[in-house]
N, C-alpha and C positions, 0 to 999 in steps of 0.2 A: 692500470691506465693512468694513475696519478703521477707515475715516476717516468720522466723523460730523460734518458741519458744523454749527456752532452760532453764534448771535448773542447776545452779552451785552447787557443793558440795552436790550432790543429793543422795537420796536413792530410790530404786525401790523395792517394795514388791510384790512378786508373790505368789499366792495361788491357788491351784487346777488348774494349767495351765493357769490362767488368771492374768492380771495386777490388783492387789487389791488396791494398793496405790502408790503414789510417791510424792516427794517434797524435800525441803532442809533438809539435815540431821541434826538432833539434838540428843543429848544423851537421852532426855526425850522421843522423838518419838521412837527411837530404843528400849528403855526399855519397852515402851508400847506394841510394836509389839511382843517382846520376852515374855512378860507376857501373852499375849493373844494367843500365838502360841508356845507351849512348844518345838516343834521339829523344829523350824525355823533354817535354815542353812544360814550362812553369806558367801557371795561371794564378795571378795574385787576386785573392778575394777582397783585398783592401778593407780588412776588418769587418767584412760582412759575415752573415750567418750562411751556412750551407745546410739546406734541408733536403731530405729525400723528396722526390717529386710526388705531387698529389696523385692518388689513385682514385678515379671516379668510377664507382662500380654500378652506377644506375643512370643511364641517359637515354634519350630518344632523339639523337642528333640528326638522323636522317628524316627530314620532313619537307613538305612543300608549303609555301605560303606562311602566313602569320594569322594570329587570332586576336588582334587588339580590340576588335569590336566586342568580343566577349569580355575582355578586360573592362571596357566601359560598362557593359551590362552588369558585371559584378559590383562595380562602384555604385551603380544605381540600385543595387539591392537584390539582384537575382543570384540564386545559389548555383553551384556547379551542377547539381542534379537538374535544376530547372532549365538551365542552358542546354544541357544534354537532351532533355525531353523535347526541346524545340528544334532539334536537329543540329545543335552546336556540339562543342566538345570534340571527342575522338572521332565521331562520324563526320564532322566538318573537315578535320584533317585528312580523313580517308578519301573524301570526295576530291580534295585538291591533289592528293598524292597519286590517285589513279590517272589523273590527266597529265602528270609530269613524266618526262622521259628519264631513263636511267642516267644519262649523262648530266642532265640538269640537277638531279638529286645528288649525284656524286660531287659535282662542282660546288654546290651550295654547302654540302656537308663538309667538304675539305676546307672551306673558308672557316667554318665553325671549329673544326679540329685545330687549325692554325691559331685561332683565337685562344682556345683553352690551353694550347701548348705555351703560348706567350704568357699565360697566367700561372704557369708552374705545374700543369697536369702532365704526367708522363705515361699514364695508362688509363684506358677508358673502355667501359662496356657500352655497347650500342644495341638497342632493341629494334625489332620490327614492330608491327602493331598498328600502323597507319595505312596498311593495305587492305586487310580484311577480305581479300579474294585470293585465290591460288596464285594468279599471275602477279598481283601487286605485292603480296607478301614475299614471293620469291624475288621480285624486282628489288625490294628493300634489302633483303639478305645478300643479294649479289652485289649491291652497291657497297655494303659493309665489307664484303670480301675484297673488293677493289680498294677500299680505303686502307685495309690492312697492308696491302702491297705498296701503297703510295706514301703513307704517313710514317714518320719515325716513332710515333706513339705505339705502345703495345695495345692492341685492340682485341676485345672478345665480343662475339656476336650472340645475341639472344633472340630466340623466336618467341614473339608475343602475339601470335594470331588470336589468342583469347584475351584481347584487349577490350573488345566490345562486340555486341552482336549486330552484324550489318543489317541494313534495312531490308534487304531481300530475304533475310532469314528471320524476320520479325515473327515472334510466336513459334519459331521452329529451332529453338536453341539446340536440341539434341541432334538435329540434322547438321547444324553448323559445327558442333563438336566432332561429329563423324567426319566431316570434310577435313578438319584440322588434323585428325589422327590418321585417316586412311588415304588422303590425297596429298597433303602437304608434308607430313613428317617423313614419309619414305623418300621424297625428293631431297629434303633437307639433309637426311643422312647420306644419300648417294653422292651429293655434291659437296659434302662437308661444309655446310653453310652456317651452322650454329653450334656453339658449345653448351648453351643454356636454353631452357624453356621457361617462360614466365606466364603468369595469368593475373588478371585483375579480379581478385576475389572481393566482390562488393555488391551491395544491394542494387538490383536492376541490371547486374552484369553477370557474374559467374559466382556460384556458391561453393560451400565447403566440399560437397560431393563432386561437383564439376572439377574442382581443383584436384582432388584425389584421382579422378579418372584420367584427366589430361596429363598429370604428372607421371602417373604409372606408365602411360603410353610413351611419354617423352623419354623416360629412362630406357625403355625397350628400344628406342631409336638413338640411344647414345647421348642424350642431352641431360644435363644436370638441372634439377628444379630450382626455381626462384619464385617468389610470390609477392605481388602487390597486396598488402594486408592491412586491414583495420584503418584505412585512411579516412573514409567518410562516415563509417559506422562500424560496429563490431559484427563482422560477418564470418568469423571462423577461419580467417586466412592464416593466422599464426599456427593454430592447431593443425590445419591441413598441411601447411608447409613443413612442420616438424615431422608429421606422420609420413610425408613424402620424401623425407631426407633432403629438404631444400638447403642449399648452401646459404641462402639469406631470405629474410622476410623484410619488406621495405615499406616505409611510411610510418605506420604504427601509432597514429594519433589516438585511436580508441583501444589501446592495449589495456588488458585487465590484470589484476593480481595473479589470477590463474595462468594467464599467458606468460607473465614474468617468471613464475616458478617453472613453467615448462621450458622456457628459453634457456634459463641458466643451467638446466640439466641436459641440454641438447648440444649438438654440433652446429646448429643454425645461427648465423650472425644476424642480429637486429640492425637494420640500416635506417638512419634518420635522414630526411630530405627537407632541411629547414627552409630552403628557398621556396619550394612548392607550398609548404605549410604557411609561410608568411604571405606569399602571393595570393593564396586562396582565402586567407583570413581564418584558417582552421585553428583549433585549440592545440596547445603544445602536446606532443607525446610525453609520456612519463620518463623522460631521459634520465633525470637525476636519480629518481627512485630505482630505475633499472640498474644503473651503475652502482649505486649504494648497496643493492641487494646481490651484486656479484655478476651481473651480465657484462660481457664485452659488447661494445657497440661500435658501429661504423657510421661515417658521414659520406654522403654523395650529393650531387647537384640536382638530379632529375631534369637536366637541360631538355626542354621541350617547348613547343609553341603555345601550349594552352595554360600550363600551371607554373612553369618556371623557365622563361626565356633567357636563362643565364647559365653558363657553365663555370662561373668564377668560384673556384674552390676556396680561394682566400676569404671571400665573403661568407661562404658556407661555414667555414671554421669560426669566423667572427660571430655569425648568427647563433651557432651552437653555444658559444660562451654567453651571449647576451640573452637569448630566449630560454635556453635550457639550463643555464648555470653550470655548464661544463667548464672545467678549468682549461686554460690554454694547453696544458700538457695533454689532458684527456682528448680535447678536440683535435689536436695535431696527430695524436696516435690513431684516433678514429678515422681520420682522413688519409692515413698512410698505411700503416701495417694492418689495421683491422679491415680497412676497405680492400686491401690487397687479398686478404683471406676471402672476402665476399666475391672476389673475381677468380679465386683459386690461383693467384700468382704470388702468394706470400713467400714462396721459395725463391722468387726472382726479384721482387720489388717491395717497396713499402718501408724500408729502413736502410741505413748505411751499414752494411755488413759485408765482410769479405766474401767474394764469390757471387754477389748479386749484381744485376745489371746496373751500370753506372748512370742512373737517371736522378739528377739532382738539380736544384736551382740555388742561385746565390742572391742574397739580398744586398742592398746598400748597408753601410754601417748602421746597426741598430743596437740598442742597449741590451736586449734579451729576446728570447724566442717569443715571449708573451707580447712583445711589441707588435708582432705581425697581426694577431686578431684584434689587438687594441686599436690599431690604425685601420679600422674596418672600411674606410673609404679610399684607401690608398693602395696602389699596386706596388708592392715592395719586391717584385721579382725583377732583378737586374740582369742576370745572365742565366742561361739554361744549358744544361748538358744532358743529352739523350743518347743512350747507347755508347757513352764515352766520348761523344763528339760535341763540341761547342756549337750551338745553333746560331 
């Protein structure tokens, strides 16, 4: 992760929406391309840098309303758990979402997608989890399916029915898990509504054994496991994720040495969400230690109304450098190729390689790639190419 390959004075040739060729610019090479492609169009990057688009593998972009009152409550000293016990948090978002129409949710989410697109994101995972009823969870997943058809971003859907235990199932967690497995998962499979299944493995939510049960069922219904793990306490989410064959485990503030050893010998990608960690005032995950001990890691935004109302991946990369002491190269790789792995799109996106989808962004003239996280308050995304088309 410490080695980021670059090409100076480069050309990038895009054909039929894919990266066809790249290398150091020469007059002979450009003449050859023009001879073989009569309608070729030249776009001058004007000495800017060309980056592969960000891949954001963990978001909750479909939601209703906002939760700035909880933001104020945290400033005044209440913890995330205390707010949740008072009916705030995820259950607050669930109440608002149940009253929102599918069209309203779609339009609001499309605005957010256009915002992150303008900030350099070219692929995004979107979770359900603010419905917590059969109808509302399906409503969210159907909105995500519509977004896939409308947006030029590559989008993957995740079923997160096990985000919290709804009030009507208080003290009946087993019944709620049964509903997720026996009523929701068959419909999700029938309508092809989700590629992944996630769970909030956390104290007062779902535990290690719940995670194993739900993920085993999800695999039977064609979904790949992901796990919200070790965010507010150590609850066994990493262990359960690895046992379940999860493609990623996300958050990781309370990761232990045993967890690190297990991760570096697994195919599960650790994903850090520095925006949520900073917004909630949580301790840093052991990112530097994990990288130094041989783990690959990824970065994502966790864009959601409660703990990170931002999908700005430029800032997530900067925060990883500032908070976690990741180098700019490590942070950029974590937010592109490694995050692409956490979405299972590493064969299509995440790096500038021949045959991959041509999703890139162009910066103004900057001295080096390290200048992007260094300028943590600036938007250095000048031009965007998605699927080979200038946006």
